[in-house]
C-alpha positions in Angstrom: 0.0 0.1 0.0 1.2 3.6 -0.8 1.2 6.1 2.0 -1.8 7.9 0.5 -4.0 4.5 1.0 -2.7 4.0 4.5 -3.7 7.5 5.7 -6.9 9.4 5.3 -6.3 12.0 2.4 -8.5 14.5 4.1 -7.9 15.2 7.7 -8.5 19.0 8.1 -12.1 20.2 8.8 -11.9 22.9 6.3 -10.9 20.5 3.8 -13.8 18.2 4.5 -16.0 21.2 4.0 -14.5 21.9 0.6 -15.5 18.3 -0.4 -19.1 18.6 0.8 -19.5 21.9 -1.1 -17.8 20.7 -4.3 -20.4 20.1 -7.1 -20.1 19.3 -10.7 -16.8 17.4 -10.1 -16.0 13.7 -8.9 -14.9 13.2 -5.4 -11.6 11.7 -6.9 -11.1 15.0 -8.8 -11.8 17.1 -5.5 -9.3 15.0 -3.6 -6.8 15.4 -6.5 -7.3 19.3 -6.3 -6.2 19.1 -2.6 -2.8 17.2 -3.2 0.2 19.4 -3.7 1.3 19.6 -7.3 4.7 18.1 -6.6 3.3 14.9 -5.5 0.3 14.5 -8.0 2.3 12.2 -10.3 1.9 9.2 -8.1 -1.3 10.4 -6.3 -3.6 9.3 -9.1 -3.7 5.8 -7.6 -6.0 7.2 -4.9 -8.7 8.0 -7.3 -10.9 6.3 -9.9 -7.7 5.0 -11.6 -6.5 3.1 -8.8 -5.3 -0.4 -9.3 -8.2 -2.9 -8.6 -5.7 -5.4 -7.1 -2.9 -3.4 -5.4 -0.9 -6.6 -4.0 0.6 -8.6 -6.8 2.6 -11.6 -7.0 4.9 -11.7 -10.1 6.8 -14.9 -10.8 10.5 -14.9 -12.1 13.1 -17.5 -12.8 16.7 -16.8 -11.3 18.2 -15.0 -14.3 19.9 -11.5 -14.8 16.9 -10.4 -16.8 14.5 -10.7 -14.1 16.0 -7.4 -12.6 13.1 -5.1 -13.7 10.6 -7.2 -11.4 13.0 -7.3 -8.7 14.0 -3.7 -8.7 10.4 -2.5 -9.1 9.8 -4.3 -5.6 13.1 -3.4 -4.0 13.3 0.3 -5.1 9.7 1.1 -4.5 8.6 2.0 -8.0 5.5 0.0 -7.4 4.5 2.2 -4.5 4.5 5.1 -6.8 1.6 3.6 -8.8 -0.3 2.3 -5.8 1.1 -1.4 -6.1 3.0 -3.6 -3.8 4.9 -6.1 -5.9 6.1 -9.4 -4.4 8.6 -11.4 -6.6 7.9 -15.1 -6.5 10.9 -17.3 -7.4 9.9 -20.1 -9.4 11.7 -23.5 -10.2 11.0 -23.8 -13.9 9.3 -22.3 -16.8 6.7 -25.1 -16.7 5.9 -24.1 -13.0 5.6 -20.3 -14.2 3.1 -21.4 -17.0 1.2 -23.5 -14.6 0.8 -20.8 -12.0 -0.1 -18.1 -14.6 -2.8 -20.2 -16.1 -4.3 -21.2 -12.9 -4.1 -17.8 -11.3 -1.7 -18.5 -8.6 0.7 -15.9 -10.2 -0.7 -12.4 -11.3 1.9 -12.0 -13.9 5.5 -13.1 -14.7 8.9 -12.4 -16.0 8.4 -15.1 -18.7 9.7 -16.5 -22.2 8.1 -14.5 -25.1 7.5 -17.9 -27.0 6.0 -19.5 -23.9 3.1 -17.0 -23.9 2.5 -17.6 -27.6 2.6 -21.3 -27.0 0.0 -21.2 -24.4 -2.2 -18.8 -26.5 -2.3 -21.6 -29.4 -2.2 -24.7 -27.1 1.2 -25.9 -27.7 3.7 -26.5 -24.8 0.8 -26.5 -22.4 -2.7 -25.9 -21.8 -4.6 -23.5 -24.1 -5.6 -20.1 -22.6 -5.9 -16.7 -23.8 -2.8 -14.7 -22.8 -1.3 -11.4 -22.8 2.1 -9.6 -23.4 2.2 -6.4 -21.6 5.8 -5.4 -22.3 9.0 -6.6 -23.4 11.4 -6.8 -20.5 14.9 -7.1 -22.2 16.9 -7.3 -25.4 20.1 -9.3 -25.9 22.0 -11.0 -23.0 21.5 -14.7 -23.5 24.2 -17.0 -24.9 25.0 -20.4 -26.3 27.6 -22.4 -24.1 29.5 -25.5 -25.2 31.4 -27.8 -23.1 35.3 -27.9 -22.4 35.2 -31.4 -23.9 34.2 -30.0 -27.3 36.8 -27.3 -27.0 39.6 -30.1 -26.6 38.2 -31.3 -29.9 38.9 -28.2 -31.7 35.4 -26.6 -31.4 35.3 -22.9 -30.7 32.1 -21.7 -32.7 29.4 -22.9 -34.8 31.4 -23.6 -38.0 34.0 -25.8 -36.2 31.0 -27.6 -34.2 29.4 -28.6 -37.6 32.7 -29.8 -38.7 33.0 -32.0 -35.8 29.3 -33.3 -36.0 30.1 -34.2 -39.6 33.3 -35.9 -38.9 32.2 -37.8 -35.7 28.6 -38.3 -35.9 27.1 -39.3 -32.5 24.3 -38.3 -30.1 25.4 -34.9 -29.3 22.9 -33.4 -26.6 22.1 -29.8 -26.3 19.8 -28.1 -23.7 17.3 -25.4 -23.9 14.9 -24.2 -21.2 11.3 -24.6 -22.5 10.1 -26.2 -25.8 8.4 -23.1 -27.2 10.6 -20.6 -25.4 13.3 -18.0 -26.5 16.3 -20.2 -25.8 15.0 -23.2 -27.7 14.5 -20.9 -30.9 18.0 -19.2 -30.4 19.6 -22.6 -30.1 17.8 -24.1 -33.2 18.6 -21.0 -35.3 22.1 -20.9 -34.4 22.7 -24.6 -35.2 20.8 -24.5 -38.5 22.6 -21.4 -39.6 25.7 -23.8 -39.7 23.9 -26.6 -41.4 23.1 -28.7 -38.3 19.6 -30.0 -37.9 18.9 -29.9 -34.2 16.3 -32.6 -34.4 18.1 -35.2 -36.7 21.8 -34.6 -35.8 21.4 -33.7 -32.2 19.4 -34.7 -29.1 17.6 -31.7 -27.6 16.6 -31.8 -24.0 14.9 -29.3 -21.6 16.5 -28.1 -18.4 15.6 -25.1 -15.9 18.0 -22.3 -16.1 19.5 -22.6 -12.7 20.3 -26.4 -13.3 22.2 -26.0 -16.7 25.7 -25.6 -15.0 25.3 -28.5 -12.7 24.0 -30.8 -15.4 26.9 -29.8 -17.9 29.4 -30.4 -14.7 28.3 -34.1 -14.7 28.4 -34.4 -18.7 24.5 -34.5 -19.2 25.1 -32.1 -22.2 27.6 -30.8 -25.0 25.9 -27.4 -24.8 23.1 -25.3 -23.9 21.4 -22.0 -24.5 20.3 -20.0 -21.6 20.1 -16.5 -20.1 22.8 -15.2 -17.9 24.5 -15.4 -15.6 24.5 -19.0 -16.2 26.8 -18.8 -19.4 29.3 -16.7 -17.3 29.1 -19.2 -14.5 29.9 -22.0 -16.7 33.2 -20.1 -17.6 34.0 -19.3 -14.0 33.4 -23.0 -13.1 35.7 -24.0 -16.0 33.2 -26.5 -17.6 32.2 -24.5 -20.6 32.8 -21.5 -23.0 30.8 -19.0 -24.8 30.4 -20.2 -28.5 27.9 -17.3 -29.4 25.9 -14.6 -27.7 22.2 -14.3 -28.7 22.8 -10.7 -29.7 25.1 -12.4 -32.4 22.0 -14.3 -33.6 19.8 -11.2 -33.7 20.8 -7.8 -32.4 18.4 -6.3 -29.9 16.1 -9.5 -30.1 13.1 -9.7 -27.9 13.6 -11.9 -24.8 11.3 -12.1 -21.6 8.2 -10.3 -21.5 5.9 -9.2 -18.6 3.1 -11.8 -19.3 -0.2 -12.6 -17.7 -3.6 -13.8 -18.8 -6.0 -11.9 -21.0 -8.6 -12.5 -18.1 -6.3 -10.7 -15.7 -6.1 -7.6 -17.9 -9.7 -7.5 -18.5 -10.6 -8.0 -14.8 -7.9 -5.4 -13.7 -7.0 -2.9 -16.3 -5.9 -0.3 -13.9 -3.6 -2.8 -12.3 -2.2 -4.0 -15.6 -1.3 -0.4 -16.7 0.3 0.5 -13.2 2.3 -2.7 -13.2 3.9 -1.8 -16.7 4.6 1.6 -15.5 6.3 0.4 -12.3 8.2 -2.0 -14.6 9.2 0.8 -17.0 10.6 3.1 -14.2 12.7 0.1 -12.9 13.9 -0.6 -16.4 15.0 3.0 -16.8 16.8 2.7 -13.4 18.7 -0.4 -14.5 19.7 1.2 -17.8 21.4 4.0 -15.9 24.9 2.3 -16.2 26.1 3.7 -12.9 23.2 1.8 -11.2 24.3 -1.5 -12.7 26.6 -2.8 -10.1 24.0 -2.1 -7.4 21.5 -3.8 -9.3 23.8 -6.9 -10.0 24.4 -7.0 -6.1 20.8 -6.9 -5.2 19.7 -9.6 -7.7 22.7 -11.8 -6.7 21.1 -12.6 -3.5 19.9 -16.0 -2.5 16.3 -14.9 -2.6 16.7 -13.9 -6.4 19.4 -15.4 -8.7 21.5 -16.9 -5.9 25.0 -16.9 -7.6 28.2 -14.8 -7.3 27.9 -11.2 -7.8 30.9 -11.2 -10.6 29.2 -13.7 -12.7 26.2 -11.2 -12.9 28.0 -7.8 -13.1 30.6 -8.1 -15.8 28.0 -9.2 -18.6 25.5 -6.7 -17.2 28.2 -4.1 -17.9 28.9 -5.6 -21.5 32.3 -7.0 -20.4 32.7 -10.3 -22.2 35.2 -13.1 -21.8 34.3 -16.3 -23.7 36.4 -18.5 -21.7 38.8 -19.5 -24.3 41.0 -16.5 -24.7 38.6 -13.7 -26.2 37.7 -10.7 -24.2 35.5 -7.8 -25.6 33.3 -4.8 -24.7 29.9 -5.7 -26.3 27.7 -2.6 -27.3 24.8 -4.9 -27.6 24.7 -6.1 -23.8 21.4 -6.8 -22.0 19.3 -3.8 -22.1 16.1 -3.1 -20.2 15.0 0.3 -21.4 17.3 1.8 -24.1 15.4 5.1 -24.5 12.1 3.2 -24.5 13.0 1.0 -27.4 13.1 -2.3 -25.3 9.8 -2.2 -23.7 7.4 -1.7 -26.7 5.7 -5.3 -27.5 6.1 -5.2 -31.2 3.8 -7.2 -33.2 6.5 -8.4 -35.4 8.4 -9.8 -32.4 5.4 -11.9 -31.3 5.0 -13.2 -34.8 8.6 -14.2 -35.2 8.1 -16.8 -32.6 5.0 -18.1 -34.3 7.2 -18.6 -37.6 9.7 -20.6 -35.7 7.1 -22.7 -34.0 5.8 -23.6 -37.5 9.2 -24.0 -38.8 10.1 -26.7 -36.2 6.8 -28.6 -36.2 5.5 -27.1 -33.0 2.5 -25.7 -35.1 1.1 -28.0 -37.7 -0.6 -25.2 -39.7 0.1 -21.7 -40.3 -1.8 -19.5 -37.8 -3.0 -16.1 -38.7 0.1 -14.5 -37.6 -0.9 -11.0 -37.3 -4.3 -11.7 -35.8 -2.8 -13.7 -32.9 -0.1 -11.0 -32.3 -2.7 -8.3 -32.1 -4.6 -10.3 -29.8 -1.7 -11.1 -27.4 0.4 -8.0 -27.4 -1.6 -5.5 -25.5 -0.1 -2.4 -27.1 -3.0 -0.4 -25.7 -2.0 -1.1 -22.0 1.6 -0.7 -22.9 0.9 2.8 -24.5 -1.1 4.0 -21.5 1.7 3.0 -19.2 4.3 4.7 -21.5 2.3 8.0 -21.3 2.2 7.9 -17.5 6.0 7.3 -17.4 6.9 9.5 -20.2 8.4 6.7 -22.2 9.0 7.3 -25.9 7.0 5.1 -28.3 8.1 3.9 -31.8 6.5 5.0 -35.0 5.4 1.7 -35.9 4.0 -1.6 -34.3 6.3 -3.6 -36.5 10.2 -3.5 -36.6 12.8 -5.0 -39.3 16.1 -6.9 -38.3 18.7 -8.8 -40.1 19.6 -12.0 -38.2 22.9 -14.0 -38.2 22.2 -15.8 -41.5 21.5 -12.5 -43.4 17.8 -13.0 -43.6 15.7 -10.0 -42.8 12.6 -10.3 -40.6 10.1 -7.6 -40.8 6.7 -9.4 -40.4 5.3 -8.5 -43.8 5.0 -12.0 -45.0 5.1 -14.4 -42.2 3.9 -17.5 -44.0 6.5 -17.2 -46.7 9.4 -16.5 -44.1 8.4 -19.7 -42.1 8.4 -21.8 -45.2 11.7 -20.3 -46.5 14.1 -22.2 -44.4 16.3 -24.9 -45.7 16.6 -26.7 -42.4 13.3 -27.3 -40.6 11.1 -30.0 -39.2 
């Protein structure tokens, strides 16, 4: 609860008389007139626009990109909009999915493709879902084992050469069948001529368990979010073969996801929640704050790993574990002058094209119609206005991926069918 909700707004008798005499305006408007101008920005939550559900449980998986949910709570950005956000640490993406669908969680830091999978009934039960905002761009990676390195593998091309020369069951892990990491892994492998389903074995492993599984030789490689790629290097069990920003610069990643039912029932809450996340994201993208953020989220209650594994890559300082160090301008971004948060229709549609490519969808969906239904641009724009977040000129964007192919959302059916390697 905010201070304005804990205490009566009108305590002075003369102010009570003012309210009694006020005609032609709402009580909320009259109350607002009594609030000093300097604090009105957050005080709207006491009026008719108040969140219908002020106490929220927002799920997250222990990853660096859960930072905006954590910081919205820790730094009090939620209180500014009449909310109290409680971050809820979850064990797996399947758990996040199930708790969103059954209402145990109000919203979640969640894989973009997971939300679309549930919308269409793949990778879980079918339910109408909502993407309220994109939480981050970039900042995931593909880690390969030290055993592969000893065989001369340093990147995608050398991996393809090894698989061709020594065909066997190579095992790669992703975090959820319809999720972002699965799509980055498949796209990366296929770019180098490796069919992920006929030339490798693909398994699903929750993010915090990736390093432990590689340590006991359960996999040859994995795709996951930070800090688990950096942690594999620190533990000397793996190296970074590619970052996901190598695959797609400024790619969509995690989203603030919920059910369509939640948005319809609590529209003010949904808007306030996005506003709080946008303010937190802006805070995180102030680079001087990043070390503090890394320290906060490294705690046991959040990511539960060492500070250094989080901080370096948050600052864009990369070491691939096999001799290359660089400063990456395309590090994980949470705000980037408002570019990150906008839920572009073309971003959602891209995941559908890959679901079709890999046989998760048997038929082409109506790509644009699904994206318009799921991506709640209306809610996002309202929150952007509240937080003075710039908006793009279009609901679509264009990007060139690692294979040189441009994705712009204009002809998704042709794009999905165009790949040489597919299911």
